N, C-alpha and C positions, 0 to 999 in steps of 0.2 A: 260123716263129716258135712260139715256146715256150710252153707252159701253165704257170701255178702247180700245184703238185700239188694245192690246194683248187678248181682251176676244172678240172682233169682229172677228180677225182673227182665232181664236180660234174656234168659233160657225161657221166660215167657214170653217175648216179643212186643214189649210194652217199654223199650227205652230209645228215648233219643240220643242223637249224639251228645246235646250238652252233659247229658248226665252218665254216659261211659264213652271213654276215649274221646271227648269232644275238643276242640280247638282250645288251648289255654290262652288268653290275652292278658296283657298285664295294663292296667291301669294308674300311668306315676300320678303322684301326689306331691304336691307343692304350693303349699297357702299361706298366706299371711292373712289373719283373721281380723275381724273389727273387734271391739269388746263389747261388753253386755250380750245380753241375752241375743240370738239372731242365728239367722243359717247363710251359710257360704255353699256354692255348688262346687262339686269336683269334679264332673262328668258331664258328658253329652249324654242323651238318652240311650239306654244301653240295648242292643239287641236283642229280640223276642227269644226267649230261651235261656237267658244268660242266665248261669249260677254261679255262685261264690265257690270258690276253690280255696282262699288264702288272703289274709291281709298282715301287712307289719306296716305300721304307723306310729309315728314318734310325735310327739308333741312340747312344745316348750311349757313354762311355768305360767299358771292362767291366771295367777293372782297374786298380787305384790305382797299383799297383808298377811298371808297364810291362810287366807278362809276358804274352804272346801268348794271346788267348782267340778260342774259336769260338763264332760264333752262325748258327744254321740254321733257315730258315724251309722248312716243307712239312706233311707230315701223317705218322700212325703208321707208314705204309708206305716212305716215302720223304720223311725227315727234311728233307733239301735240295732236293724238288721245286719251290719257289719259288726259291731262292736259298741262298747262304752268304756271308757274312763274309770267309770265309777267315781266316788266323790274322793277328789284328790286336791292336795294343797300344792303340788311340785311337778314338774317335768314326769313325763311318764311315755307310756305305749298303749295303744289299742291293737290287739292279735285276732286273728281267727284262723283255725280254730281254737276253742280253747277247750277246758275240761265240760264235757256236756254236750259241745256241739257238734255237727257232723259237716264234712266239707261236701258240697255239691248238693247241701239240703235247702240251701236257702235260694231261693228264687227269686233274681232280680231281673226280669225279662221286662223290657220295656221301662224299666225305672231311670230315674235320675238321680245319683248318688249327691248325697249333701253332708254337711258338718251342721251339727246345732250345738249350741254353746249355752250355758245359763245368765242368767243374771249377775253371778258371782265372779266373771270372767272380767276381770278389770285391766289389764293388759293386751295388747294382740297377742297371741299366740301364733307360732308358726308350725304347722303340721308337715311332716315329710313321709314318705314311704311308698307303698305300691299296695294294690288291690289285687288279685288273679282272678279271673273267672274264665269259665269254660264255657263256649258257646257253639252252634251249628253250624258257624262262618268257617 
């Protein structure tokens, strides 16, 4: 019988609370952004050992003319750590985890979360939803 990565690490005594059975905290997101390329802040500095558990964010149409635009959610060192809209020309969503991602594997410790938009965003976008993190707190 195989063990998960987390149970294997737990059995070896090398797991912090944020990685296994940590305290889950929600970061509500409610933002109306500007237009054009830019960055908006959606959190304060996160606690040390904060790990991404999940995210569900929805955004309005970023471009009035149907041109593809990209919206990223992450932090200064990794602007799409939480997720990306991909190139879209309509309202949509950003979610974590997705295929190929692993909840708890993204370290957000001591980071400030941001939304980054490209130059094709020609109208204010409304982004709403939540981001879940696990911490030692």
